C-alpha positions in Angstrom: -76.5 114.0 26.2 -75.5 110.8 24.4 -76.6 110.3 20.8 -76.8 107.0 19.0 -76.9 106.7 15.2 -77.4 103.4 13.5 -76.6 102.8 9.9 -75.9 100.0 7.3 -79.3 98.6 6.8 -80.9 97.9 3.5 -82.8 95.4 1.3 -81.0 92.1 0.6 -82.0 88.6 -0.5 -82.1 85.8 1.9 -78.7 84.2 2.5 -76.8 87.5 1.9 -75.0 89.6 4.5 -75.1 93.1 5.9 -72.9 95.0 8.4 -74.6 97.4 10.7 -72.8 100.2 12.5 -73.7 102.2 15.6 -71.9 105.5 16.4 -72.2 106.9 19.8 -71.3 110.5 20.7 -71.5 112.6 23.9 -70.8 110.0 26.5 -68.4 107.4 27.9 -69.1 104.6 25.4 -66.3 102.4 26.6 -67.9 102.1 30.1 -71.0 100.3 29.0 -72.0 96.9 27.9 -73.7 97.6 24.6 -76.3 95.7 22.6 -78.3 95.5 19.5 -82.1 95.2 19.6 -84.6 94.8 16.8 -88.3 95.5 16.3 -89.9 93.2 13.8 -93.2 94.3 12.2 -96.0 94.1 14.7 -93.7 92.9 17.4 -92.1 94.3 20.6 -88.5 95.3 20.5 -86.3 92.3 21.3 -82.7 91.7 22.2 -80.3 90.5 19.5 -76.8 90.6 20.9 -74.7 92.2 23.5 -71.0 92.9 24.0 -69.3 93.7 27.3 -67.6 97.0 27.8 -64.2 95.4 27.2 -65.3 93.7 24.1 -64.1 90.3 25.5 -67.5 88.7 25.8 -70.5 88.5 23.5 -74.0 87.0 24.0 -76.5 86.3 21.2 -80.1 85.6 21.0 -80.7 82.0 19.9 -82.3 83.2 16.7 -79.1 84.8 15.5 -76.5 82.7 17.1 -73.9 81.4 14.6 -75.0 84.0 12.0 -74.4 87.4 13.6 -71.1 88.7 15.1 -70.9 91.7 17.3 -67.8 93.8 17.8 -66.9 97.2 19.1 -64.2 99.8 18.8 -64.0 101.8 22.0 -61.5 104.3 20.5 -64.1 105.2 17.9 -67.2 104.7 20.1 -68.7 102.4 17.5 -70.4 99.0 17.4 -70.6 96.7 14.4 -73.0 93.9 13.8 -72.0 91.6 11.0 -75.1 89.7 9.9 -74.6 86.7 7.7 -77.0 84.1 6.2 -79.9 86.6 6.6 -83.4 85.2 6.7 -86.7 86.9 6.0 -87.5 86.7 9.7 -84.5 89.0 10.3 -86.5 91.8 8.7 -86.8 94.5 11.4 -85.6 97.9 12.4 -82.3 97.5 14.3 -81.3 99.7 17.2 -78.3 99.9 19.4 -78.2 101.0 23.1 -76.7 100.1 26.4 -77.7 96.6 27.4 -79.0 97.4 30.9 -82.1 99.5 31.0 -80.7 101.8 33.7 -77.8 102.7 31.4 -79.9 103.2 28.3 -80.1 106.6 26.6 -82.8 107.9 24.2 -83.2 105.5 21.3 -82.0 106.5 17.9 -83.9 106.1 14.7 -82.6 102.7 14.0 -81.7 101.2 10.6 -84.2 99.2 8.5 -83.1 95.7 7.4 -85.4 94.0 4.9 -84.6 90.4 3.8 -86.5 89.1 0.8 -87.1 85.4 0.2 
């Protein structure tokens, strides 16, 4: 069974930065394209960013492009999402998981990010 644990969220003012981490255990992390998703209040969970298994390619949602940077460390089975220039509309619970639905494992608790204006 693979477990995902997200961390690094918090309350920050608009324009500031946060770095989220995702730790995976119990599986072959390095084999999968991984992604961050978020669920804003009253909204469906949405895609934020993905990184290929090798770490060589990243893709971002238009809403975060140029502000967020996703990286991974396959030796440590971790993902990192550097979030800069945060906006109130980035307020959400952030989750990590495999990018493809067929590869996804049970969702973790996520980490709450709250951006005040």
